[in-house]
C-alpha positions, 0 to 999 in steps of 0.5 A: 395351389390356390395361391399359384393359380390366382397369381398366374404362377406355379408351385412345387407341392412336393415340399408341402406334402407330408413326408409319410406319404408314399409317391402313389399317395402323393399323386392321388392326393394332388389329382384329387385336388386338381379335379376342381382346378380347371386352370391348373396343369400338372407337370411331372408328379408335383409341379402345378402350373397355371394356364395364365402363366403358359399364356404369358410365355406364349405372348413373350414368344410371339413378340419375336415372330414378327421380326423373324417372319419378315426376315424369312420372307425377304430371304425367300425361306417362306417361298421355298418352304411353300414350294417344297410343301407343294412338291411333297404333296405331289409326291404323296399323291403319285404314290396313292395313284400308283397304289390305286392303279395296281388295285384296279389291275388286280381287281380286273384280273380276278374278275375276268369273264368265262373261258377267257379268264380260265384260259389266262390262269391256265396259261400263266400256270403252265408257262415255265417259271410263270409263277415266279415270273408273276411274283417277280413282276409284283415285286418289281412294282412293290419295289418301285412303289417303295422307292417312290414312297421312300423318296417322298419320305426322305424328301419330306418337305421341311416346314417353317419352324419358329424354334426347336424344343431345345431353342425354346427351352433355352428361351424359357429359362431366361424368362423372368416369369420362370425364376427358381422353376425346377430345371427338369421341368423346362423340357416338358413346358417346351414340348407342350408349347412348341408345336403351338408356336410353330403353327402360329409362326407359320400362319404369320409367315404366310400372311406376311409372304402374301402381303408381300406378294400383293404389295409387289404386284401393286407396285408392278401395276403402278409402274405399268400404269406410269409407263403406259401414260408416258408412252401415250404422251410421247406418242401423242407429241410425235403425232403433233410434231408430225402434223406441224412438219 
């Protein structure tokens, strides 16, 4: 384990353990050893991974982000994702507002004052089919709220994604850093890194998008300034020509 951590690699300690140890004994032994190894990560039952190796894997993946972010900005995928994210936030806010409105109505009805509140309650109970009608009214509101919530969940905005777990797994398998690495552990490593990489990619893509917007705005300002100068020059020439005539 020390050799693997010092070299920034990995090791499978199962082949080093005495065969007489049970799986539980082996796990106890490994965990007791790892208590003093802050830079070690345990995968499965017996594969030890160094933090520095994970950092190297992340660095390799980050090298692909720049070109991909530029491509997504040019294709409009970043702008579309940001628009959808905003729409999703609005839908969720509408659901919360609807629930809050119903809560206020319920509180207002239960706190009705004096005889008026009592009369309202008596009237609603004496009315033929009143209780069922009230229940139906509540259920209609519940259904409407559920429909809105259902639409917002079904139409949940898709966030920008650098790679899926499967894509990341395939990429890591091809890395020279993971030669002879246990096949069954690749998925676990991918699941460990995918969210971190996707989050970093979204930040990079937004930075590229904002830089693109700023550049576009600067170009528009420059074009507008050039047009203004040209119009002013033409207007001056016309005025001079008019005086000459």
